[in-house]
C-alpha positions as CSV (number, residue, x, y, z in Angstrom):
1,M,74.3,64.2,37.6
2,K,70.9,63.4,36.1
3,K,69.5,63.0,39.7
4,L,70.9,66.4,40.6
5,L,69.3,68.1,37.6
6,L,65.9,66.5,38.0
7,R,65.9,67.5,41.8
8,R,66.6,71.1,40.8
9,L,64.0,71.0,38.3
10,A,61.4,69.5,40.6
11,S,62.3,72.0,43.2
12,S,61.8,74.9,41.0
13,I,58.2,74.1,40.3
14,P,56.9,75.2,43.4
15,L,59.0,78.3,43.3
16,L,57.7,79.2,39.9
17,I,54.1,78.6,41.2
18,G,55.0,80.8,44.1
19,I,56.3,83.7,42.0
20,T,53.0,83.5,39.8
21,F,50.7,83.5,42.7
22,L,52.6,86.4,44.3
23,S,52.5,88.4,40.8
24,F,48.8,87.5,40.7
25,A,48.1,88.6,44.2
26,L,50.0,91.9,43.7
27,M,47.6,92.6,40.7
28,V,44.5,91.7,42.7
29,L,45.5,93.8,45.7
30,S,46.6,96.9,43.9
31,P,44.1,99.6,44.4
32,G,41.4,100.6,42.0
33,D,39.3,98.7,39.6
34,P,40.6,97.9,36.1
35,T,37.1,98.5,34.6
36,A,37.1,102.1,35.8
37,M,39.9,102.8,33.3
38,L,37.8,101.5,30.4
39,V,34.6,103.2,30.8
40,N,33.0,106.6,30.7
41,P,30.9,107.9,33.6
42,Q,27.6,107.5,31.6
43,I,27.8,103.7,31.2
44,S,25.1,101.7,32.4
45,M,25.6,99.2,35.2
46,E,24.7,96.2,32.6
47,D,27.4,97.2,30.4
48,L,29.7,97.6,33.3
49,S,29.0,94.0,34.4
50,Q,29.4,92.7,30.9
51,I,32.8,94.4,30.7
52,R,33.5,92.7,34.1
53,S,32.4,89.4,32.9
54,N,34.3,89.6,29.7
55,L,37.5,90.4,31.8
56,N,36.6,87.3,34.2
57,L,36.6,89.6,37.0
58,D,33.0,88.3,38.2
59,K,34.7,84.9,38.9
60,P,36.1,83.8,42.2
61,L,40.0,84.7,42.8
62,Y,41.0,80.8,42.4
63,A,39.2,80.7,38.9
64,Q,40.6,84.2,37.9
65,Y,44.3,82.8,38.9
66,W,43.7,79.7,36.9
67,I,42.5,81.7,33.7
68,W,45.6,84.2,34.2
69,L,48.1,81.3,34.6
70,K,46.7,79.2,31.5
71,A,46.9,82.6,29.6
72,M,50.5,83.2,30.8
73,L,51.6,80.0,29.8
74,Q,50.5,80.1,26.2
75,G,52.0,83.6,25.9
76,N,48.9,85.5,26.0
77,L,50.0,88.3,28.4
78,G,46.5,90.2,27.9
79,Y,46.0,93.8,26.7
80,S,47.3,97.1,28.5
81,F,44.4,98.9,30.3
82,A,46.4,102.3,29.6
83,T,46.9,101.9,25.9
84,G,44.6,99.1,24.7
85,Q,47.4,97.2,23.0
86,P,48.5,93.7,23.6
87,V,51.3,93.7,26.4
88,L,53.5,91.4,24.4
89,E,53.9,93.8,21.7
90,S,54.7,96.5,24.2
91,I,57.3,94.5,25.8
92,L,58.8,93.5,22.3
93,E,58.8,97.0,21.1
94,R,60.8,98.2,23.9
95,L,63.2,95.1,24.1
96,P,66.0,96.0,21.9
97,A,66.4,99.4,23.7
98,T,66.6,97.4,26.9
99,L,69.0,94.8,25.6
100,I,71.3,97.6,24.4
101,L,71.2,99.4,27.6
102,S,71.7,96.1,29.7
103,I,74.6,95.0,27.5
104,S,76.3,98.4,27.4
105,S,76.2,98.8,31.2
106,L,77.6,95.2,31.6
């Protein structure tokens, strides 16, 4: 029984890495530039490059993935580009209504 459990846990690791990689790839491949939502049209190129540097968008994709994965494992989901508030707060704010809806539909 322990062998089966260990084997299943070991096989789930590549699956979880694949899911995180696919999620990251979908974010990277989505159209648009995240910094375009944050800035006004009169911003200087130096300030724009500073924003891109703060968001780690100036690094190679493998470095961006590693930074994103470390943050995800620590529970830091980042900030919403639309509202500016932490994503985790947005999720937790809507979680009770989601649970009520899910449980009632079950």
